[in-house]
C-alpha positions in Angstrom: 128.1 91.7 94.0 124.6 93.2 93.6 123.7 96.2 91.4 124.1 98.7 94.2 127.6 97.5 95.0 128.5 97.7 91.3 127.2 101.2 91.1 129.4 102.0 94.2 132.4 100.7 92.4 131.6 102.4 89.1 131.2 105.7 90.9 134.9 105.9 91.4 135.2 106.4 87.6 132.6 109.1 87.7 134.2 111.3 90.3 132.3 109.7 93.1 128.8 110.3 91.5 126.6 107.4 92.1 123.8 109.1 90.0 126.1 109.2 87.0 127.3 105.7 87.5 123.7 104.3 87.8 122.7 106.2 84.7 125.7 104.6 82.8 125.0 101.1 84.2 121.3 101.3 83.4 122.0 102.6 79.8 124.4 99.6 79.1 121.9 97.1 80.5 119.0 98.6 78.7 120.8 98.7 75.4 122.1 95.0 75.8 118.4 93.8 76.7 116.6 95.7 73.8 119.3 94.6 71.4 119.3 90.9 72.3 115.5 90.9 72.5 115.4 91.9 68.8 117.6 88.8 68.0 120.9 90.7 67.4 124.1 89.7 69.0 125.8 92.0 71.4 129.6 91.4 71.5 132.0 93.2 73.9 135.5 92.6 72.9 137.4 90.8 75.6 134.3 90.5 77.9 131.9 88.3 76.0 128.9 87.8 73.7 125.2 88.0 74.6 122.9 86.4 72.0 119.3 85.1 71.9 118.9 81.3 71.4 115.5 79.7 70.2 114.8 76.5 71.9 112.3 74.2 70.3 109.3 72.5 71.8 110.4 69.4 73.7 108.8 66.6 75.9 109.5 67.2 79.7 108.8 65.1 82.7 107.7 66.1 86.1 110.1 64.3 88.6 107.6 64.2 91.2 104.6 62.6 89.5 106.4 61.2 86.4 103.8 62.9 84.1 105.1 63.8 80.5 104.0 66.9 78.8 105.1 69.1 76.0 107.1 72.3 76.8 106.4 75.0 74.3 109.2 76.5 72.2 110.9 79.5 74.0 113.9 81.9 73.6 116.7 82.4 76.1 119.8 84.5 76.4 123.2 82.9 76.2 126.3 84.5 77.4 129.6 83.3 76.1 132.6 84.8 78.0 135.4 86.3 76.0 139.2 85.3 76.1 140.2 88.1 78.4 137.4 87.3 80.9 138.2 83.7 80.8 142.0 84.5 81.4 141.2 86.8 84.3 139.0 84.4 86.1 141.4 81.4 85.6 144.6 83.4 86.7 142.7 85.3 89.5 144.1 88.4 87.8 142.7 91.8 89.0 141.4 90.3 92.2 142.0 92.4 95.4 144.2 90.7 98.0 142.2 89.4 100.9 
């Protein structure tokens, strides 16, 4: 599912208004993005946790040439699914019948 399809699905909760669904989705994504970028955790009970993880500098190898070089330290986002999301995925709960 891409963003446009997600907005289409969300619009059913906004009386069919794709504009309102898009505003809501963009607000959630922007809030999560800016909060995690500042180093804070975003925890949505039952869904999961978004958090910023700092990776230290490390030595990497180019598989084609075998050349070794130093990769700089970086920060990445980690998502840990919540209990409800894990259970839904494992059981197939909430899936539409095909």
